[in-house]
MINUMAR-787138 format. One line per field, with one value per residue (C-alpha): residue in three letters; residue number from 1; x, y, z. Coordinates in nm, 4 decimals. Layout:
rest = ALA_...
nr = NUM_...
c1 = X_...
c2 = Y_...
c3 = Z_...
END
This chain:
rest = MET_HIS_GLU_LEU_ASN_SER_GLN_PRO_LEU_VAL_SER_VAL_THR_THR_PRO_VAL_TYR_ASN_GLY_GLU_GLU_TYR_LEU_ARG_GLU_CYS_ILE_GLU_SER_VAL_LEU_ALA_GLN_SER_TYR_GLU_ASN_TRP_GLU_PHE_VAL_ILE_LEU_ASN_ASN_CYS_SER_THR_ASP_GLY_THR_LEU_ASP_ILE_VAL_ARG_GLY_TYR_ALA_SER_ARG_ASP_SER_ARG_ILE_ARG_VAL_TYR_SER_ASN_ASP_GLN_PHE_LEU_PRO_VAL_ILE_ASN_ASN_HIS_ASN_LYS_ALA_LEU_GLY_LEU_THR_SER_GLY_ASN_SER_ILE_TYR_CYS_LYS_PRO_LEU_MET_ALA_ASP_ASP_TRP_LEU_PHE_PRO_ASP_CYS_LEU_ARG_GLU_MET_VAL_ARG_VAL_ALA_LYS_SER_HIS_LEU_SER_ILE_GLY_LEU_VAL_SER_SER_TYR_SER_LEU_SER_GLY_LYS_ARG_LEU_ILE_LEU_ASP_GLY_LEU_PRO_TYR_PRO_SER_THR_PHE_LEU_SER_GLY_ARG_LYS_VAL_CYS_HIS_ASP_ARG_LEU_LEU_GLY_ALA_PRO_TYR_VAL_PHE_GLY_THR_PRO_THR_ASN_VAL_LEU_ILE_ARG_ALA_ASP_LEU_ILE_ARG_LYS_HIS_GLN_PRO_PHE_TYR_ASN_GLU_GLY_ASN_LEU_HIS_ALA_ASP_LEU_GLU_SER_CYS_PHE_GLU_ILE_LEU_GLN_TYR_SER_ASP_PHE_GLY_PHE_VAL_HIS_GLN_VAL_LEU_THR_PHE_SER_ARG_VAL_HIS_GLU_LYS_SER_GLN_THR_TYR_ALA_VAL_ARG_ASN_LEU_ASP_SER_ILE_LEU_LEU_ALA_ASN_LEU_ALA_ALA_ALA_VAL_LYS_PHE_GLY_SER_VAL_TYR_LEU_THR_GLU_GLN_GLU_LEU_LYS_ARG_SER_LEU_GLN_SER_TRP_PHE_ARG_LEU_TYR_TYR_ARG_MET_LEU_ALA_VAL_ASN_SER_LEU_ARG_LEU_ARG_GLU_PRO_ARG_PHE_TRP_GLN_TYR_HIS_LYS_HIS_MET_LEU_GLU_GLN_ILE_GLY_TYR_ALA_LEU_ASP_ARG_ARG_LYS_LEU_ALA_ARG_SER_VAL_LEU_ALA_GLU_LEU_VAL_ASP_ARG_PHE_LEU_ARG_PRO_LEU_ARG_SER_LEU_GLY_GLU_ILE_THR_SER_TRP_TRP_PRO_ASP_ALA_ILE_ARG_ARG_ALA_LEU_GLY_ARG_PRO_SER_SER_GLU_GLU_ALA_ARG_PHE_TYR_GLU_GLY_LEU_ILE_ASP_ALA_LYS_GLY_LEU_HIS_ASP_ILE_THR_PRO
nr = 1_2_3_4_5_6_7_8_9_10_11_12_13_14_15_16_17_18_19_20_21_22_23_24_25_26_27_28_29_30_31_32_33_34_35_36_37_38_39_40_41_42_43_44_45_46_47_48_49_50_51_52_53_54_55_56_57_58_59_60_61_62_63_64_65_66_67_68_69_70_71_72_73_74_75_76_77_78_79_80_81_82_83_84_85_86_87_88_89_90_91_92_93_94_95_96_97_98_99_100_101_102_103_104_105_106_107_108_109_110_111_112_113_114_115_116_117_118_119_120_121_122_123_124_125_126_127_128_129_130_131_132_133_134_135_136_137_138_139_140_141_142_143_144_145_146_147_148_149_150_151_152_153_154_155_156_157_158_159_160_161_162_163_164_165_166_167_168_169_170_171_172_173_174_175_176_177_178_179_180_181_182_183_184_185_186_187_188_189_190_191_192_193_194_195_196_197_198_199_200_201_202_203_204_205_206_207_208_209_210_211_212_213_214_215_216_217_218_219_220_221_222_223_224_225_226_227_228_229_230_231_232_233_234_235_236_237_238_239_240_241_242_243_244_245_246_247_248_249_250_251_252_253_254_255_256_257_258_259_260_261_262_263_264_265_266_267_268_269_270_271_272_273_274_275_276_277_278_279_280_281_282_283_284_285_286_287_288_289_290_291_292_293_294_295_296_297_298_299_300_301_302_303_304_305_306_307_308_309_310_311_312_313_314_315_316_317_318_319_320_321_322_323_324_325_326_327_328_329_330_331_332_333_334_335_336_337_338_339_340_341_342_343_344_345_346_347_348_349_350_351_352_353_354_355_356_357_358
c1 = 35.2137_35.1835_35.3342_35.0872_35.1429_35.0351_34.6997_34.4282_34.2705_33.9608_33.6962_33.5133_33.1903_32.9679_32.6832_32.5721_32.2922_32.2992_32.5402_32.7449_32.6398_32.8159_33.0195_33.3576_33.3574_33.2783_33.5620_33.8064_33.7215_33.8486_34.1600_34.2304_34.2302_34.5262_34.4822_34.6320_34.5510_34.2104_34.0277_33.7397_33.4598_33.2336_32.9094_32.7374_32.3743_32.2921_32.3443_32.2307_32.4286_32.8117_32.8611_33.0571_33.2915_33.3630_33.4485_33.6427_33.8702_33.9377_34.0089_34.2670_34.4626_34.4522_34.4722_34.2949_33.9754_33.7741_33.4706_33.1956_32.8596_32.5321_32.3918_32.0379_31.9112_31.8749_31.6672_31.8750_31.9084_32.0053_32.2715_32.4142_32.4388_32.6029_32.8553_32.9563_32.9946_33.2438_33.4868_33.8337_33.8246_34.1347_33.9672_33.9158_33.6777_33.4213_33.3267_32.9902_32.9840_32.6897_32.7631_32.6413_32.8248_33.1902_33.4462_33.6641_34.0334_34.1056_33.7706_33.9255_34.2201_34.0184_33.7488_34.0104_34.1970_33.8941_33.8132_34.1476_34.1362_33.8910_33.8843_33.5203_33.4161_33.2024_33.0579_33.2194_33.0176_33.0997_32.9473_32.8208_32.7209_32.3808_32.3689_32.4461_32.3375_32.5558_32.3672_32.3880_32.4094_32.7329_32.8735_32.9654_33.3129_33.5629_33.4342_33.4814_33.3463_33.0186_32.8785_32.6988_32.4042_32.3981_32.3754_32.0816_31.9031_31.9141_31.8118_31.5068_31.4092_31.4467_31.8098_31.9697_32.0453_32.4086_32.4309_32.3804_32.3495_32.5436_32.7927_32.9047_32.9717_33.2721_33.1783_33.4004_33.4126_33.3838_33.0337_32.9251_33.0399_32.8641_32.5297_32.4344_32.2599_32.3880_32.1072_31.7328_31.6213_31.2558_31.3427_31.3811_31.5723_31.7859_32.0982_31.9268_31.8174_32.1880_32.3054_32.0790_32.1648_32.5480_32.5670_32.4287_32.7728_33.0032_33.0585_33.0232_33.2815_33.2496_33.4696_33.4151_33.4898_33.2938_33.4137_33.1303_32.9092_32.5709_32.3974_32.0225_31.8279_31.5113_31.6747_31.8610_31.7577_31.7317_31.4821_31.2852_31.2910_31.1715_30.9080_30.7639_30.8100_30.9348_31.1917_30.9511_30.8240_31.1740_31.2330_30.9129_31.0018_31.3398_31.1624_30.9388_31.2240_31.4969_31.3093_31.3331_31.7009_31.7995_31.5018_31.3291_30.9639_30.8604_31.0999_30.9706_30.6324_30.7220_30.9244_30.6482_30.4012_30.6339_30.7129_30.3583_30.2360_30.5007_30.4241_30.0417_30.1116_30.3155_30.0525_29.7917_30.0098_30.0176_29.6550_29.6117_29.8362_29.6088_29.8842_29.8458_29.7011_30.0397_30.1801_29.9069_29.9492_30.3300_30.2544_29.9910_30.2015_30.4997_30.2889_30.1650_30.5173_30.5903_30.2463_30.0351_29.7377_29.6795_29.4570_29.2047_29.0595_29.3960_29.4822_29.1441_29.2394_29.5909_29.4266_29.2097_29.5020_29.6903_29.4015_29.3646_29.7575_29.7360_29.4408_29.6282_29.9241_29.7842_30.0966_30.3082_30.0411_29.9798_30.3569_30.3331_30.0064_30.1555_30.4617_30.2536_29.8951_29.9692_30.0794_29.7696_29.5505_29.7167_29.6809_29.3105_29.2637_29.4437_29.7483_30.0722_30.3725_30.6211_30.8695_30.6220_30.5494_30.9225_30.9736_30.7110_30.8237_31.1684_31.0482_30.8701_31.1489_31.4570_31.3391_31.1236_30.8246_30.5696_30.3105_30.2501_30.1170_29.7395
c2 = 28.0703_27.7884_27.8467_27.9378_27.6209_27.4043_27.6127_27.5047_27.7976_27.9160_28.1040_28.3620_28.4836_28.7909_28.8740_29.2285_29.4792_29.8309_29.7077_30.0191_30.0382_29.7256_29.6147_29.7615_29.5535_29.2499_29.3111_29.3961_29.0743_28.8706_29.0942_29.0087_28.6373_28.4402_28.2184_28.3717_28.1705_28.2970_28.4767_28.7124_28.7279_29.0222_29.0363_29.3872_29.3295_29.6751_29.8629_30.2393_30.3300_30.3498_29.9796_29.9637_30.2439_30.0730_29.7303_29.8788_30.0820_29.7488_29.5604_29.8361_29.7523_29.3763_29.1581_28.8763_29.0734_29.0486_29.2561_29.1846_29.3724_29.2442_29.4117_29.3445_29.2879_28.9244_28.7746_28.7077_28.3316_28.3526_28.6108_28.3689_28.1081_28.3391_28.4472_28.0747_28.0453_28.3346_28.1403_28.0098_27.6554_27.5960_27.6577_27.3538_27.5158_27.8001_28.0176_28.2117_28.5496_28.7719_29.1346_29.2399_28.9698_28.9047_28.6340_28.6132_28.6071_28.2370_28.1336_28.0193_27.8450_27.6466_27.5534_27.4351_27.2441_27.0459_26.9966_26.8571_26.6198_26.3830_26.4055_26.2840_26.6017_26.8191_27.0802_27.2476_27.4597_27.6146_27.8122_28.1696_28.4973_28.6302_28.9923_28.9407_28.5853_28.2736_28.0319_27.6859_27.3481_27.1530_26.8083_26.6650_26.8042_26.7323_26.5341_26.7371_26.4687_26.2999_26.0889_26.3181_26.0641_26.0293_26.4220_26.4445_26.1402_26.2712_26.6199_26.4929_26.3106_26.6287_26.6391_26.9812_27.2006_27.2132_27.3654_27.7396_28.0151_28.0456_28.2702_28.0120_27.7053_27.6202_27.3997_27.1702_27.3416_27.0173_26.9566_27.3128_27.2365_26.9118_27.0668_27.3432_27.5680_27.4946_27.6798_27.5968_27.9387_27.8744_27.8114_28.1001_27.8401_27.7216_27.6836_27.4312_27.2301_27.2379_27.0812_26.7826_26.7620_26.7428_26.5341_26.2476_26.2151_26.3653_26.3963_26.6691_26.8675_27.0952_27.3501_27.4126_27.7940_28.1049_28.1907_28.4069_28.6892_28.7379_29.0781_29.0784_29.3862_29.4409_29.4244_29.0984_28.7499_28.6266_28.9032_28.7703_28.4183_28.5408_28.7646_28.4749_28.2169_27.9865_27.7622_27.5026_27.4786_27.4542_27.1535_26.9984_27.0471_26.8851_26.5911_26.5522_26.5882_26.3858_26.1644_25.8639_25.9053_25.9208_25.7498_25.4134_25.4071_25.4188_25.7002_25.9045_25.8769_25.9803_26.2646_26.4002_26.3725_26.5619_26.8462_26.8916_26.9070_27.1750_27.3661_27.3866_27.5002_27.7779_27.8734_27.8777_28.1356_28.3429_28.3148_28.4566_28.7350_28.8299_28.7902_28.9738_28.7913_28.7717_28.5729_28.3127_28.3207_28.2486_27.9484_27.8181_27.8639_27.6844_27.3979_27.3424_27.3238_27.0238_26.8575_26.9556_27.1876_27.3994_27.1779_27.4342_27.1635_27.0889_27.4548_27.5029_27.2093_27.3834_27.7152_27.5571_27.3837_27.7117_27.8896_27.6243_27.6468_28.0325_27.9880_27.7516_27.9806_28.3262_28.5291_28.3995_28.4495_28.8205_28.8787_28.7466_28.9268_29.2711_29.2172_29.1662_29.2929_29.6405_29.4809_29.2545_29.5609_29.7337_29.4194_29.3986_29.7540_29.6856_29.8878_29.6748_29.8173_29.9954_29.7094_29.4596_29.6555_29.7012_29.3413_29.2074_29.4622_29.3295_28.9730_29.0221_29.2239_29.0448_28.6832_28.6969_28.5430_28.7478_28.4799_28.5327_28.8901_28.9483
c3 = 8.9208_8.6687_8.3223_8.0508_7.8542_8.1630_8.1763_7.9232_7.7464_7.9076_7.7084_7.9283_7.7600_7.8472_7.6346_7.7327_7.6653_7.8305_8.0880_8.1733_8.5338_8.6433_8.3330_8.4584_8.7727_8.5626_8.3322_8.6154_8.7854_8.4866_8.4541_8.8305_8.7774_8.9281_8.6186_8.3126_8.0035_7.9071_7.6447_7.7017_7.4341_7.4971_7.2782_7.2741_7.1853_7.0291_7.3482_7.3676_7.6591_7.7155_7.7072_7.3714_7.4752_7.7876_7.6417_7.3523_7.6083_7.7944_7.4536_7.3513_7.6627_7.6806_7.3690_7.5456_7.5277_7.2013_7.1401_6.9025_6.8323_6.6822_6.3673_6.5023_6.8657_6.9786_7.2420_7.5463_7.5109_7.1435_7.2432_7.4840_7.2262_6.9813_7.2359_7.2873_6.9099_6.9064_7.1378_7.0028_6.8748_7.0912_7.4169_7.6451_7.8918_7.8832_8.1705_8.1213_8.3010_8.3123_8.2587_8.6095_8.7910_8.8799_8.9631_9.2640_9.1817_9.2153_9.0227_8.7126_8.8664_9.1135_8.8721_8.6133_8.8849_8.9735_8.6027_8.5336_8.8203_8.6335_8.2635_8.2582_8.4225_8.2048_8.4401_8.7456_9.0026_9.3384_9.6125_9.5239_9.6729_9.5361_9.6672_10.0405_10.0557_10.0225_9.7917_9.6490_9.7974_9.7247_9.7522_10.0917_10.1795_10.0770_9.7835_9.4570_9.2099_9.1432_8.8470_8.6286_8.5969_8.9809_9.0433_8.7882_8.9192_9.2692_9.1880_8.9939_9.3179_9.5134_9.6217_9.6815_9.3797_9.2855_8.9587_9.0230_8.7635_8.4346_8.6139_8.8580_8.6273_8.4126_8.1171_7.9000_7.5659_7.3447_7.5110_7.4012_7.0479_7.0585_7.1353_6.8972_6.9820_7.3378_7.5219_7.4408_7.2998_7.4053_7.7722_8.0180_8.2329_7.9451_8.1733_8.3942_8.0879_7.9546_8.2757_8.2625_7.8788_7.9063_8.2239_8.0372_7.8823_8.1541_8.5273_8.7864_8.9759_9.2733_9.4382_9.7972_9.7884_9.7051_9.3751_9.1973_9.2800_9.1183_9.1495_9.1666_9.0438_8.8449_8.5128_8.5798_8.4669_8.8286_8.8879_8.5895_8.7389_9.0828_8.9371_8.7482_9.0256_8.7257_8.8859_8.9962_8.6440_8.5222_8.7477_8.6492_8.2696_8.3375_8.4949_8.2017_7.9489_8.1191_8.3713_8.1345_8.1018_8.4598_8.6551_8.6638_8.5574_8.9321_9.0246_8.7404_8.8684_9.2059_9.0840_8.8733_9.1613_9.3788_9.1400_9.0363_9.4118_9.4788_9.1590_9.2142_9.5694_9.4337_9.1892_9.4717_9.6599_9.3410_9.3022_9.6429_9.5544_9.2598_9.0119_8.6742_8.3601_8.1843_8.4910_8.4162_8.0475_8.0869_8.3063_8.0842_7.7686_7.9314_8.0648_7.6985_7.5794_7.7980_7.7109_8.0034_8.0617_8.3622_8.5909_8.7495_8.9810_9.1045_9.1557_9.3370_9.5860_9.6362_9.7016_9.9644_10.1248_10.1248_10.2871_10.5550_10.6319_10.6755_10.8995_11.1256_11.1294_11.1578_11.2810_10.9888_10.7435_10.8637_10.8083_10.4488_10.3653_10.4637_10.2417_9.9264_9.9935_9.8457_9.5152_9.5114_9.5664_9.2620_9.0490_9.1460_9.0264_8.7038_8.8011_8.8108_8.9822_8.7585_8.8244_8.6992_8.3900_8.3041_8.3805_8.1308_7.8719_7.9133_7.9002_7.5808_7.4114_7.5438_7.5757_7.2467_7.4317_7.2070_7.2442_7.6030_7.5606_7.6033
END
């Protein structure tokens, strides 16, 4: 074990709202780290369950855990920003950790090791488990370093996704302090946007180990992303905002064409699934935020292409239809599933997206 004075201070941050079901596992995973020089900032967002009692109990036993509570409920991205602002000014790195996720014991040690190998590294990622699935592409083994501008350039042109969720990145603290607020509070995928932002000025590191676990359930941010099918829109938005930074004019044109093609094909699939009005309101609203309108002709062409594809592959199409047809019938009758109803209620309340309601 290294001496503490050879370990840069890492600020672990966990914003939490009604997280009692999984919170103990999250906190225990930090306590079990082989790396010792950390502080753990937990920000309680007006929880109504046993969250506050749980975190206070742990804080009473370990002085490295600091607990704060909001006086008023904050939208989820705003709460993440506030948690980052509560970290020590002496911390060198910040490790976001969602309250329903956890870290493997060597997570901090290995991420800091890679970060220290090149002082220009501003963001470190690793392989991750999402439920039972191993997710995330990485750098070619054994490489642990890539130019920040190179990794963003390649991603905008369709290269594998290497950033992951907030739980599986380590961020240099000075870059967080440089960009205030760090996360764009109007973007459901603010974590993706932040990677493109800071890698303009820093480089990328990768650990070839599974170091984090993300739990997917209907109250999680990952569930929200999947329910909205919003990841393609997030990548399209990144190309619009950062394309001129990382790409040539011709590359940017090619990038936008590619992301738009994929995006409208996704919308076509959701059109066949008879998605609820608020799904379309969300996408129309977010397209407008990046300077575009929903192109109904392009959507119609994509729907036709999707129908032709399903006709040519009937067995595959039958399997897909049986998985989503019951939900489509409910939507057609104006009866969304209870999961969808809870999701949109949470989206409005927790994300602050009041302008997408009917």
